[in-house]
PyMOL Python script that loads the backbone (N, CA, C, O; Angstrom):
from pymol import cmd

cmd.read_pdbstr("""\
ATOM      1  N   MET A   1      99.551 121.339 102.138  1.00  0.00           N
ATOM      2  CA  MET A   1      98.354 120.394 102.176  1.00  0.00           C
ATOM      3  C   MET A   1      98.237 119.641 100.689  1.00  0.00           C
ATOM      4  O   MET A   1      97.196 118.994 100.573  1.00  0.00           O
ATOM      5  N   PHE A   2      99.105 119.616  99.566  1.00  0.00           N
ATOM      6  CA  PHE A   2      98.987 118.474  98.692  1.00  0.00           C
ATOM      7  C   PHE A   2      99.877 117.544  98.670  1.00  0.00           C
ATOM      8  O   PHE A   2      99.773 116.536  97.971  1.00  0.00           O
ATOM      9  N   ALA A   3     101.186 117.882  99.713  1.00  0.00           N
ATOM     10  CA  ALA A   3     102.239 117.001  99.795  1.00  0.00           C
ATOM     11  C   ALA A   3     101.751 116.165 100.741  1.00  0.00           C
ATOM     12  O   ALA A   3     101.923 114.967 100.513  1.00  0.00           O
ATOM     13  N   GLY A   4     101.023 116.552 102.040  1.00  0.00           N
ATOM     14  CA  GLY A   4     100.268 115.887 102.939  1.00  0.00           C
ATOM     15  C   GLY A   4      99.184 114.462 102.466  1.00  0.00           C
ATOM     16  O   GLY A   4      99.168 113.282 102.814  1.00  0.00           O
ATOM     17  N   GLU A   5      98.298 115.336 101.455  1.00  0.00           N
ATOM     18  CA  GLU A   5      97.373 114.355 100.825  1.00  0.00           C
ATOM     19  C   GLU A   5      98.135 113.332 100.053  1.00  0.00           C
ATOM     20  O   GLU A   5      97.956 112.118 100.148  1.00  0.00           O
ATOM     21  N   ARG A   6      98.957 113.896  99.320  1.00  0.00           N
ATOM     22  CA  ARG A   6     100.054 112.620  98.912  1.00  0.00           C
ATOM     23  C   ARG A   6     100.586 111.113  99.744  1.00  0.00           C
ATOM     24  O   ARG A   6     100.414 109.903  99.596  1.00  0.00           O
ATOM     25  N   LEU A   7     101.303 112.000 100.653  1.00  0.00           N
ATOM     26  CA  LEU A   7     101.520 111.180 101.414  1.00  0.00           C
ATOM     27  C   LEU A   7     100.777 110.437 102.111  1.00  0.00           C
ATOM     28  O   LEU A   7     101.173 109.282 102.267  1.00  0.00           O
ATOM     29  N   LEU A   8      99.348 110.883 102.814  1.00  0.00           N
ATOM     30  CA  LEU A   8      98.803 109.839 103.290  1.00  0.00           C
ATOM     31  C   LEU A   8      98.324 108.792 102.241  1.00  0.00           C
ATOM     32  O   LEU A   8      98.267 107.586 102.479  1.00  0.00           O
ATOM     33  N   HIS A   9      97.998 109.350 101.101  1.00  0.00           N
ATOM     34  CA  HIS A   9      97.277 108.294 100.571  1.00  0.00           C
ATOM     35  C   HIS A   9      98.420 107.240  99.519  1.00  0.00           C
ATOM     36  O   HIS A   9      97.965 106.249  98.947  1.00  0.00           O
ATOM     37  N   GLY A  10      99.796 107.606  99.401  1.00  0.00           N
ATOM     38  CA  GLY A  10     100.858 106.352  99.109  1.00  0.00           C
ATOM     39  C   GLY A  10     100.943 105.379 100.709  1.00  0.00           C
ATOM     40  O   GLY A  10     101.465 104.264 100.720  1.00  0.00           O
ATOM     41  N   ALA A  11     100.429 105.932 101.800  1.00  0.00           N
ATOM     42  CA  ALA A  11     100.420 105.257 103.049  1.00  0.00           C
ATOM     43  C   ALA A  11      99.482 103.814 102.851  1.00  0.00           C
ATOM     44  O   ALA A  11      99.603 102.590 102.883  1.00  0.00           O
ATOM     45  N   ILE A  12      98.497 104.854 102.632  1.00  0.00           N
ATOM     46  CA  ILE A  12      96.971 103.660 102.599  1.00  0.00           C
ATOM     47  C   ILE A  12      97.230 102.791 101.250  1.00  0.00           C
ATOM     48  O   ILE A  12      96.781 101.646 101.302  1.00  0.00           O
ATOM     49  N   VAL A  13      97.918 103.187  99.999  1.00  0.00           N
ATOM     50  CA  VAL A  13      97.947 102.035  99.124  1.00  0.00           C
ATOM     51  C   VAL A  13      98.822 101.200  99.645  1.00  0.00           C
ATOM     52  O   VAL A  13      98.528 100.008  99.730  1.00  0.00           O
ATOM     53  N   VAL A  14      99.932 101.629 100.045  1.00  0.00           N
ATOM     54  CA  VAL A  14     100.739 100.725 100.777  1.00  0.00           C
ATOM     55  C   VAL A  14     100.328  99.757 101.414  1.00  0.00           C
ATOM     56  O   VAL A  14     100.545  98.580 101.125  1.00  0.00           O
ATOM     57  N   LEU A  15      99.587 100.233 102.501  1.00  0.00           N
ATOM     58  CA  LEU A  15      98.888  99.271 103.692  1.00  0.00           C
ATOM     59  C   LEU A  15      98.119  98.174 102.763  1.00  0.00           C
ATOM     60  O   LEU A  15      98.510  97.021 102.577  1.00  0.00           O
ATOM     61  N   VAL A  16      97.123  98.679 102.300  1.00  0.00           N
ATOM     62  CA  VAL A  16      96.126  98.249 101.114  1.00  0.00           C
ATOM     63  C   VAL A  16      96.478  97.060 100.224  1.00  0.00           C
ATOM     64  O   VAL A  16      95.628  96.208  99.964  1.00  0.00           O
ATOM     65  N   SER A  17      97.914  96.988  99.684  1.00  0.00           N
ATOM     66  CA  SER A  17      98.426  96.308  98.814  1.00  0.00           C
ATOM     67  C   SER A  17      99.507  95.059 100.615  1.00  0.00           C
ATOM     68  O   SER A  17      99.287  93.911 101.003  1.00  0.00           O
ATOM     69  N   SER A  18      99.825  95.389 100.769  1.00  0.00           N
ATOM     70  CA  SER A  18     100.037  94.516 102.239  1.00  0.00           C
ATOM     71  C   SER A  18      99.190  93.400 102.296  1.00  0.00           C
ATOM     72  O   SER A  18      99.373  92.280 101.819  1.00  0.00           O
ATOM     73  N   LEU A  19      97.989  93.956 103.106  1.00  0.00           N
ATOM     74  CA  LEU A  19      96.966  93.464 103.363  1.00  0.00           C
ATOM     75  C   LEU A  19      96.702  92.580 102.209  1.00  0.00           C
ATOM     76  O   LEU A  19      96.656  91.392 102.529  1.00  0.00           O
ATOM     77  N   LEU A  20      96.478  92.880 100.701  1.00  0.00           N
ATOM     78  CA  LEU A  20      96.082  91.917  99.851  1.00  0.00           C
ATOM     79  C   LEU A  20      96.477  90.834  99.762  1.00  0.00           C
ATOM     80  O   LEU A  20      95.762  89.844  99.603  1.00  0.00           O
ATOM     81  N   LYS A  21      98.360  90.847  99.897  1.00  0.00           N
ATOM     82  CA  LYS A  21      98.942  90.030  99.700  1.00  0.00           C
ATOM     83  C   LYS A  21      98.799  89.182 100.641  1.00  0.00           C
ATOM     84  O   LYS A  21      98.620  88.045 100.204  1.00  0.00           O
ATOM     85  N   TYR A  22      98.806  89.283 102.004  1.00  0.00           N
ATOM     86  CA  TYR A  22      98.779  88.522 103.218  1.00  0.00           C
ATOM     87  C   TYR A  22      97.446  87.780 102.935  1.00  0.00           C
ATOM     88  O   TYR A  22      97.366  86.555 103.030  1.00  0.00           O
ATOM     89  N   LEU A  23      96.374  88.596 102.575  1.00  0.00           N
ATOM     90  CA  LEU A  23      94.663  87.617 102.297  1.00  0.00           C
ATOM     91  C   LEU A  23      95.019  86.350 101.325  1.00  0.00           C
ATOM     92  O   LEU A  23      94.707  85.166 101.454  1.00  0.00           O
ATOM     93  N   VAL A  24      95.793  87.017 100.291  1.00  0.00           N
ATOM     94  CA  VAL A  24      96.081  85.772  99.544  1.00  0.00           C
ATOM     95  C   VAL A  24      96.811  84.102 100.350  1.00  0.00           C
ATOM     96  O   VAL A  24      96.422  82.958 100.583  1.00  0.00           O
ATOM     97  N   PHE A  25      97.938  84.861 100.507  1.00  0.00           N
ATOM     98  CA  PHE A  25      98.574  83.610 101.128  1.00  0.00           C
ATOM     99  C   PHE A  25      97.741  83.098 102.316  1.00  0.00           C
ATOM    100  O   PHE A  25      98.016  81.924 102.565  1.00  0.00           O
ATOM    101  N   VAL A  26      96.706  83.685 103.209  1.00  0.00           N
ATOM    102  CA  VAL A  26      95.984  82.944 104.534  1.00  0.00           C
ATOM    103  C   VAL A  26      95.002  82.395 103.627  1.00  0.00           C
ATOM    104  O   VAL A  26      94.674  81.274 104.016  1.00  0.00           O
ATOM    105  N   LEU A  27      94.159  82.889 102.136  1.00  0.00           N
ATOM    106  CA  LEU A  27      93.739  81.900 101.841  1.00  0.00           C
ATOM    107  C   LEU A  27      93.877  80.622 100.918  1.00  0.00           C
ATOM    108  O   LEU A  27      93.029  79.753 100.709  1.00  0.00           O
ATOM    109  N   LEU A  28      95.402  80.751 100.325  1.00  0.00           N
ATOM    110  CA  LEU A  28      95.702  79.515 100.001  1.00  0.00           C
ATOM    111  C   LEU A  28      96.139  78.504 101.039  1.00  0.00           C
ATOM    112  O   LEU A  28      96.144  77.333 100.658  1.00  0.00           O
ATOM    113  N   ASP A  29      96.580  78.804 102.535  1.00  0.00           N
ATOM    114  CA  ASP A  29      96.998  77.898 103.312  1.00  0.00           C
ATOM    115  C   ASP A  29      95.553  77.065 104.078  1.00  0.00           C
ATOM    116  O   ASP A  29      95.514  76.143 104.893  1.00  0.00           O
ATOM    117  N   GLN A  30      94.515  77.811 103.440  1.00  0.00           N
ATOM    118  CA  GLN A  30      93.248  76.854 104.128  1.00  0.00           C
ATOM    119  C   GLN A  30      92.809  75.440 103.868  1.00  0.00           C
ATOM    120  O   GLN A  30      92.481  75.046 102.749  1.00  0.00           O
ATOM    121  N   PRO A  31      92.816  74.760 104.856  1.00  0.00           N
ATOM    122  CA  PRO A  31      92.801  73.110 104.906  1.00  0.00           C
ATOM    123  C   PRO A  31      92.085  72.940 103.410  1.00  0.00           C
ATOM    124  O   PRO A  31      92.556  72.195 102.550  1.00  0.00           O
ATOM    125  N   HIS A  32      90.958  73.685 103.233  1.00  0.00           N
ATOM    126  CA  HIS A  32      89.550  73.357 102.493  1.00  0.00           C
ATOM    127  C   HIS A  32      89.467  73.680 100.959  1.00  0.00           C
ATOM    128  O   HIS A  32      88.606  73.410 100.122  1.00  0.00           O
ATOM    129  N   ILE A  33      90.780  74.417 100.874  1.00  0.00           N
ATOM    130  CA  ILE A  33      91.248  74.911  99.486  1.00  0.00           C
ATOM    131  C   ILE A  33      91.699  73.588  98.652  1.00  0.00           C
ATOM    132  O   ILE A  33      92.509  72.907  99.281  1.00  0.00           O
ATOM    133  N   THR A  34      91.449  73.225  97.738  1.00  0.00           N
ATOM    134  CA  THR A  34      92.188  71.984  96.829  1.00  0.00           C
ATOM    135  C   THR A  34      93.629  72.394  96.617  1.00  0.00           C
ATOM    136  O   THR A  34      93.912  73.592  96.599  1.00  0.00           O
ATOM    137  N   ARG A  35      94.284  71.737  96.503  1.00  0.00           N
ATOM    138  CA  ARG A  35      96.014  71.744  96.241  1.00  0.00           C
ATOM    139  C   ARG A  35      96.364  71.242  94.463  1.00  0.00           C
ATOM    140  O   ARG A  35      96.748  70.121  94.127  1.00  0.00           O
ATOM    141  N   THR A  36      96.112  72.364  93.570  1.00  0.00           N
ATOM    142  CA  THR A  36      96.192  72.275  91.939  1.00  0.00           C
ATOM    143  C   THR A  36      97.082  72.747  91.905  1.00  0.00           C
ATOM    144  O   THR A  36      97.378  73.584  92.758  1.00  0.00           O
ATOM    145  N   PRO A  37      97.842  72.439  90.972  1.00  0.00           N
ATOM    146  CA  PRO A  37      99.105  73.577  90.341  1.00  0.00           C
ATOM    147  C   PRO A  37      98.098  75.183  90.346  1.00  0.00           C
ATOM    148  O   PRO A  37      98.374  76.238  90.918  1.00  0.00           O
ATOM    149  N   PHE A  38      97.057  74.889  89.601  1.00  0.00           N
ATOM    150  CA  PHE A  38      96.323  76.582  89.112  1.00  0.00           C
ATOM    151  C   PHE A  38      96.355  77.161  90.546  1.00  0.00           C
ATOM    152  O   PHE A  38      96.817  78.296  90.662  1.00  0.00           O
ATOM    153  N   VAL A  39      95.949  76.562  91.575  1.00  0.00           N
ATOM    154  CA  VAL A  39      95.792  77.398  93.048  1.00  0.00           C
ATOM    155  C   VAL A  39      97.357  77.716  93.493  1.00  0.00           C
ATOM    156  O   VAL A  39      97.614  78.827  93.957  1.00  0.00           O
ATOM    157  N   HIS A  40      98.044  77.058  93.395  1.00  0.00           N
ATOM    158  CA  HIS A  40      99.238  77.363  94.149  1.00  0.00           C
ATOM    159  C   HIS A  40     100.478  78.117  93.377  1.00  0.00           C
ATOM    160  O   HIS A  40     101.412  78.777  93.832  1.00  0.00           O
ATOM    161  N   ASP A  41     100.188  77.825  92.280  1.00  0.00           N
ATOM    162  CA  ASP A  41     101.336  78.631  91.046  1.00  0.00           C
ATOM    163  C   ASP A  41     100.704  79.628  90.211  1.00  0.00           C
ATOM    164  O   ASP A  41     101.409  80.633  90.297  1.00  0.00           O
ATOM    165  N   VAL A  42      99.549  79.887  89.309  1.00  0.00           N
ATOM    166  CA  VAL A  42      99.008  80.728  89.307  1.00  0.00           C
ATOM    167  C   VAL A  42      98.530  81.636  89.808  1.00  0.00           C
ATOM    168  O   VAL A  42      98.733  82.742  89.308  1.00  0.00           O
ATOM    169  N   ILE A  43      97.787  81.519  90.883  1.00  0.00           N
ATOM    170  CA  ILE A  43      97.082  82.403  91.465  1.00  0.00           C
ATOM    171  C   ILE A  43      97.804  83.263  92.390  1.00  0.00           C
ATOM    172  O   ILE A  43      97.110  84.210  92.761  1.00  0.00           O
ATOM    173  N   PRO A  44      99.292  83.227  93.013  1.00  0.00           N
ATOM    174  CA  PRO A  44      99.967  83.698  93.641  1.00  0.00           C
ATOM    175  C   PRO A  44     100.783  84.570  92.912  1.00  0.00           C
ATOM    176  O   PRO A  44     101.229  85.636  93.336  1.00  0.00           O
ATOM    177  N   LEU A  45     100.964  84.093  91.820  1.00  0.00           N
ATOM    178  CA  LEU A  45     102.187  85.082  90.855  1.00  0.00           C
ATOM    179  C   LEU A  45     100.968  86.007  90.256  1.00  0.00           C
ATOM    180  O   LEU A  45     101.117  87.208  90.482  1.00  0.00           O
ATOM    181  N   THR A  46     100.020  85.711  89.672  1.00  0.00           N
ATOM    182  CA  THR A  46      98.851  86.665  89.049  1.00  0.00           C
ATOM    183  C   THR A  46      98.611  88.104  90.572  1.00  0.00           C
ATOM    184  O   THR A  46      98.711  89.328  90.482  1.00  0.00           O
ATOM    185  N   ALA A  47      98.298  87.261  91.749  1.00  0.00           N
ATOM    186  CA  ALA A  47      98.079  88.217  93.056  1.00  0.00           C
ATOM    187  C   ALA A  47      99.415  88.744  93.098  1.00  0.00           C
ATOM    188  O   ALA A  47      99.315  89.896  93.521  1.00  0.00           O
ATOM    189  N   GLY A  48     100.795  88.422  92.833  1.00  0.00           N
ATOM    190  CA  GLY A  48     101.717  89.068  93.025  1.00  0.00           C
ATOM    191  C   GLY A  48     102.196  90.082  91.741  1.00  0.00           C
ATOM    192  O   GLY A  48     102.856  91.101  91.944  1.00  0.00           O
ATOM    193  N   VAL A  49     101.954  89.839  90.992  1.00  0.00           N
ATOM    194  CA  VAL A  49     101.966  91.363  90.065  1.00  0.00           C
ATOM    195  C   VAL A  49     101.019  92.166  90.374  1.00  0.00           C
ATOM    196  O   VAL A  49     101.403  93.279  90.733  1.00  0.00           O
ATOM    197  N   PHE A  50      99.811  91.971  90.358  1.00  0.00           N
ATOM    198  CA  PHE A  50      98.662  92.523  90.478  1.00  0.00           C
ATOM    199  C   PHE A  50      98.954  93.469  92.157  1.00  0.00           C
ATOM    200  O   PHE A  50      98.373  94.553  92.203  1.00  0.00           O
ATOM    201  N   VAL A  51      99.454  93.235  92.917  1.00  0.00           N
ATOM    202  CA  VAL A  51      99.715  93.616  94.121  1.00  0.00           C
ATOM    203  C   VAL A  51     101.094  94.583  94.113  1.00  0.00           C
ATOM    204  O   VAL A  51     101.196  95.659  94.702  1.00  0.00           O
ATOM    205  N   GLY A  52     101.908  94.067  93.470  1.00  0.00           N
ATOM    206  CA  GLY A  52     103.255  94.702  92.629  1.00  0.00           C
ATOM    207  C   GLY A  52     102.705  96.097  92.370  1.00  0.00           C
ATOM    208  O   GLY A  52     102.862  97.137  93.009  1.00  0.00           O
ATOM    209  N   ALA A  53     102.070  95.859  91.342  1.00  0.00           N
ATOM    210  CA  ALA A  53     101.311  97.324  90.624  1.00  0.00           C
ATOM    211  C   ALA A  53     100.558  98.513  91.726  1.00  0.00           C
ATOM    212  O   ALA A  53     100.569  99.742  91.649  1.00  0.00           O
ATOM    213  N   ILE A  54      99.936  97.632  92.724  1.00  0.00           N
ATOM    214  CA  ILE A  54      99.339  98.870  93.868  1.00  0.00           C
ATOM    215  C   ILE A  54     100.358  99.460  94.270  1.00  0.00           C
ATOM    216  O   ILE A  54     100.449 100.681  94.143  1.00  0.00           O
ATOM    217  N   PHE A  55     101.405  98.668  94.878  1.00  0.00           N
ATOM    218  CA  PHE A  55     102.676  98.939  95.724  1.00  0.00           C
ATOM    219  C   PHE A  55     103.163  99.916  95.268  1.00  0.00           C
ATOM    220  O   PHE A  55     103.162 100.945  95.943  1.00  0.00           O
ATOM    221  N   SER A  56     103.797  99.889  93.829  1.00  0.00           N
ATOM    222  CA  SER A  56     104.808 100.548  92.911  1.00  0.00           C
ATOM    223  C   SER A  56     103.975 102.038  92.834  1.00  0.00           C
ATOM    224  O   SER A  56     104.800 102.913  92.571  1.00  0.00           O
ATOM    225  N   SER A  57     102.689 102.564  92.971  1.00  0.00           N
ATOM    226  CA  SER A  57     101.887 103.281  92.315  1.00  0.00           C
ATOM    227  C   SER A  57     101.765 103.798  93.890  1.00  0.00           C
ATOM    228  O   SER A  57     101.998 104.988  94.099  1.00  0.00           O
ATOM    229  N   GLY A  58     101.495 103.151  94.728  1.00  0.00           N
ATOM    230  CA  GLY A  58     101.561 103.817  96.496  1.00  0.00           C
ATOM    231  C   GLY A  58     102.927 104.865  96.528  1.00  0.00           C
ATOM    232  O   GLY A  58     102.964 106.091  96.632  1.00  0.00           O
ATOM    233  N   VAL A  59     104.154 103.743  96.381  1.00  0.00           N
ATOM    234  CA  VAL A  59     105.811 104.470  96.344  1.00  0.00           C
ATOM    235  C   VAL A  59     105.532 105.472  95.705  1.00  0.00           C
ATOM    236  O   VAL A  59     105.924 106.458  96.328  1.00  0.00           O
ATOM    237  N   LEU A  60     105.008 105.758  94.686  1.00  0.00           N
ATOM    238  CA  LEU A  60     105.399 107.306  93.552  1.00  0.00           C
ATOM    239  C   LEU A  60     104.348 107.994  94.061  1.00  0.00           C
ATOM    240  O   LEU A  60     104.321 109.106  93.533  1.00  0.00           O
ATOM    241  N   PHE A  61     103.412 107.838  94.896  1.00  0.00           N
ATOM    242  CA  PHE A  61     102.092 108.880  95.626  1.00  0.00           C
ATOM    243  C   PHE A  61     103.235 109.183  96.520  1.00  0.00           C
ATOM    244  O   PHE A  61     103.653 110.325  96.324  1.00  0.00           O
ATOM    245  N   ALA A  62     103.965 108.440  97.568  1.00  0.00           N
ATOM    246  CA  ALA A  62     104.255 108.766  98.720  1.00  0.00           C
ATOM    247  C   ALA A  62     105.844 109.587  97.947  1.00  0.00           C
ATOM    248  O   ALA A  62     106.420 110.330  98.741  1.00  0.00           O
ATOM    249  N   HIS A  63     106.346 109.499  96.862  1.00  0.00           N
ATOM    250  CA  HIS A  63     107.319 110.079  96.548  1.00  0.00           C
ATOM    251  C   HIS A  63     107.030 111.427  95.979  1.00  0.00           C
ATOM    252  O   HIS A  63     108.033 112.121  95.810  1.00  0.00           O
ATOM    253  N   THR A  64     105.823 111.984  95.628  1.00  0.00           N
ATOM    254  CA  THR A  64     105.542 112.945  95.009  1.00  0.00           C
ATOM    255  C   THR A  64     105.499 113.517  96.006  1.00  0.00           C
ATOM    256  O   THR A  64     106.157 114.557  95.969  1.00  0.00           O
ATOM    257  N   GLY A  65     104.791 113.236  97.344  1.00  0.00           N
ATOM    258  CA  GLY A  65     104.590 114.246  98.743  1.00  0.00           C
ATOM    259  C   GLY A  65     105.794 114.617  98.889  1.00  0.00           C
ATOM    260  O   GLY A  65     106.220 115.750  98.671  1.00  0.00           O
ATOM    261  N   LEU A  66     106.423 113.660  99.276  1.00  0.00           N
ATOM    262  CA  LEU A  66     107.969 114.002  99.594  1.00  0.00           C
ATOM    263  C   LEU A  66     108.788 115.129  98.524  1.00  0.00           C
ATOM    264  O   LEU A  66     109.576 115.931  99.025  1.00  0.00           O
ATOM    265  N   ARG A  67     108.590 115.124  97.331  1.00  0.00           N
ATOM    266  CA  ARG A  67     109.377 115.927  96.240  1.00  0.00           C
ATOM    267  C   ARG A  67     108.510 117.552  96.480  1.00  0.00           C
ATOM    268  O   ARG A  67     109.057 118.653  96.424  1.00  0.00           O
ATOM    269  N   VAL A  68     107.389 117.344  96.688  1.00  0.00           N
ATOM    270  CA  VAL A  68     106.037 118.584  96.837  1.00  0.00           C
ATOM    271  C   VAL A  68     106.781 119.090  98.342  1.00  0.00           C
ATOM    272  O   VAL A  68     107.257 120.225  98.367  1.00  0.00           O
ATOM    273  N   LEU A  69     106.852 118.369  99.376  1.00  0.00           N
ATOM    274  CA  LEU A  69     107.339 119.081 100.928  1.00  0.00           C
ATOM    275  C   LEU A  69     108.771 119.675 100.875  1.00  0.00           C
ATOM    276  O   LEU A  69     109.163 120.660 101.499  1.00  0.00           O
ATOM    277  N   ASN A  70     109.744 118.617  99.705  1.00  0.00           N
ATOM    278  CA  ASN A  70     110.832 119.347  99.863  1.00  0.00           C
ATOM    279  C   ASN A  70     111.058 120.668  99.107  1.00  0.00           C
ATOM    280  O   ASN A  70     111.855 121.491  99.556  1.00  0.00           O
ATOM    281  N   ASP A  71     110.087 120.984  97.485  1.00  0.00           N
ATOM    282  CA  ASP A  71     110.183 121.955  97.357  1.00  0.00           C
ATOM    283  C   ASP A  71     109.818 123.086  97.985  1.00  0.00           C
ATOM    284  O   ASP A  71     110.440 124.148  97.973  1.00  0.00           O
ATOM    285  N   LEU A  72     108.450 122.768  98.728  1.00  0.00           N
ATOM    286  CA  LEU A  72     108.105 123.981  99.582  1.00  0.00           C
ATOM    287  C   LEU A  72     109.104 124.453 100.868  1.00  0.00           C
ATOM    288  O   LEU A  72     109.271 125.569 101.358  1.00  0.00           O
ATOM    289  N   LEU A  73     109.679 123.180 101.200  1.00  0.00           N
ATOM    290  CA  LEU A  73     110.635 123.735 102.226  1.00  0.00           C
ATOM    291  C   LEU A  73     112.000 124.573 102.219  1.00  0.00           C
ATOM    292  O   LEU A  73     112.619 125.221 103.062  1.00  0.00           O
ATOM    293  N   LEU A  74     112.223 124.160 100.481  1.00  0.00           N
ATOM    294  CA  LEU A  74     113.759 125.099  99.959  1.00  0.00           C
ATOM    295  C   LEU A  74     113.386 126.180  99.901  1.00  0.00           C
ATOM    296  O   LEU A  74     114.141 127.106 100.197  1.00  0.00           O
ATOM    297  N   LEU A  75     111.804 126.436  99.407  1.00  0.00           N
ATOM    298  CA  LEU A  75     111.696 127.826  99.166  1.00  0.00           C
ATOM    299  C   LEU A  75     111.296 128.611 100.604  1.00  0.00           C
ATOM    300  O   LEU A  75     111.517 129.821 100.651  1.00  0.00           O
ATOM    301  N   ARG A  76     110.825 128.070 101.549  1.00  0.00           N
ATOM    302  CA  ARG A  76     111.186 128.651 102.605  1.00  0.00           C
ATOM    303  C   ARG A  76     112.284 128.841 103.183  1.00  0.00           C
ATOM    304  O   ARG A  76     112.348 129.890 103.824  1.00  0.00           O
ATOM    305  N   MET A  77     113.259 128.129 103.180  1.00  0.00           N
ATOM    306  CA  MET A  77     114.587 128.242 103.880  1.00  0.00           C
ATOM    307  C   MET A  77     115.389 129.518 103.135  1.00  0.00           C
ATOM    308  O   MET A  77     116.194 130.277 103.677  1.00  0.00           O
ATOM    309  N   THR A  78     115.031 129.532 102.026  1.00  0.00           N
ATOM    310  CA  THR A  78     115.919 130.613 101.420  1.00  0.00           C
ATOM    311  C   THR A  78     115.222 132.205 101.489  1.00  0.00           C
ATOM    312  O   THR A  78     115.687 133.286 101.127  1.00  0.00           O
ATOM    313  N   ARG A  79     114.268 131.947 101.944  1.00  0.00           N
ATOM    314  CA  ARG A  79     113.458 133.372 102.236  1.00  0.00           C
ATOM    315  C   ARG A  79     113.814 134.092 103.413  1.00  0.00           C
ATOM    316  O   ARG A  79     113.415 135.253 103.506  1.00  0.00           O
ATOM    317  N   GLU A  80     114.469 133.619 104.287  1.00  0.00           N
ATOM    318  CA  GLU A  80     115.211 133.406 105.406  1.00  0.00           C
ATOM    319  C   GLU A  80     116.367 133.922 105.266  1.00  0.00           C
ATOM    320  O   GLU A  80     117.147 133.338 104.515  1.00  0.00           O
ATOM    321  N   HIS A  81     116.773 135.081 105.905  1.00  0.00           N
ATOM    322  CA  HIS A  81     118.873 134.878 105.283  1.00  0.00           C
ATOM    323  C   HIS A  81     119.346 134.289 106.572  1.00  0.00           C
ATOM    324  O   HIS A  81     120.482 133.855 106.384  1.00  0.00           O
ATOM    325  N   ASP A  82     118.931 134.077 107.883  1.00  0.00           N
ATOM    326  CA  ASP A  82     119.192 133.534 108.368  1.00  0.00           C
ATOM    327  C   ASP A  82     118.766 131.937 108.780  1.00  0.00           C
ATOM    328  O   ASP A  82     118.927 131.393 109.873  1.00  0.00           O
ATOM    329  N   TRP A  83     118.250 131.443 107.706  1.00  0.00           N
ATOM    330  CA  TRP A  83     117.854 130.171 108.210  1.00  0.00           C
ATOM    331  C   TRP A  83     119.157 128.460 109.156  1.00  0.00           C
ATOM    332  O   TRP A  83     118.815 127.492 109.835  1.00  0.00           O
ATOM    333  N   ASP A  84     120.194 128.808 108.790  1.00  0.00           N
ATOM    334  CA  ASP A  84     121.197 128.064 109.232  1.00  0.00           C
ATOM    335  C   ASP A  84     121.838 128.424 110.526  1.00  0.00           C
ATOM    336  O   ASP A  84     122.718 127.776 111.092  1.00  0.00           O
ATOM    337  N   ASP A  85     121.318 129.486 110.908  1.00  0.00           N
ATOM    338  CA  ASP A  85     121.745 130.087 112.036  1.00  0.00           C
ATOM    339  C   ASP A  85     121.314 129.491 113.116  1.00  0.00           C
ATOM    340  O   ASP A  85     120.153 129.715 113.456  1.00  0.00           O
ATOM    341  N   LEU A  86     122.180 128.549 113.949  1.00  0.00           N
ATOM    342  CA  LEU A  86     121.835 127.432 114.774  1.00  0.00           C
ATOM    343  C   LEU A  86     121.957 128.268 116.216  1.00  0.00           C
ATOM    344  O   LEU A  86     121.213 128.025 117.166  1.00  0.00           O
ATOM    345  N   TRP A  87     122.955 129.243 116.242  1.00  0.00           N
ATOM    346  CA  TRP A  87     123.453 129.794 117.646  1.00  0.00           C
ATOM    347  C   TRP A  87     123.090 131.227 117.461  1.00  0.00           C
ATOM    348  O   TRP A  87     123.316 132.042 118.355  1.00  0.00           O
TER     349      TRP A  87
END
""", "prot")
cmd.dss("prot")
cmd.show_as("cartoon", "prot")
cmd.util.cbc("prot")
cmd.orient("prot")
C-alpha cells in the first residue's frame, strides 16, 4: 500500500509540474502581455527552475514507490520454492 501511495503521489506531482510549465507558456503568449525582456527571459527561467524542482521531487517519489514495490516482490518470490516454474 505504501508503494502505491508513493507511485500515485509521484504521478500527481509530475502532472502538476507539467501543467504549471504549460500554464506559464500559455500566459506568456497572450496578446495583452507586454513584450519586455523581464517577461520573456526572467519569468520563464524562474518558472523552469521551480517546475524542475517539483518534477524532480515527483520522480523521486515514484522511484521510492518502485523501490519499495520491488523489495516486496522479491520477498514474496523467495518465499515460494517454485516461483520461477512456468510449466
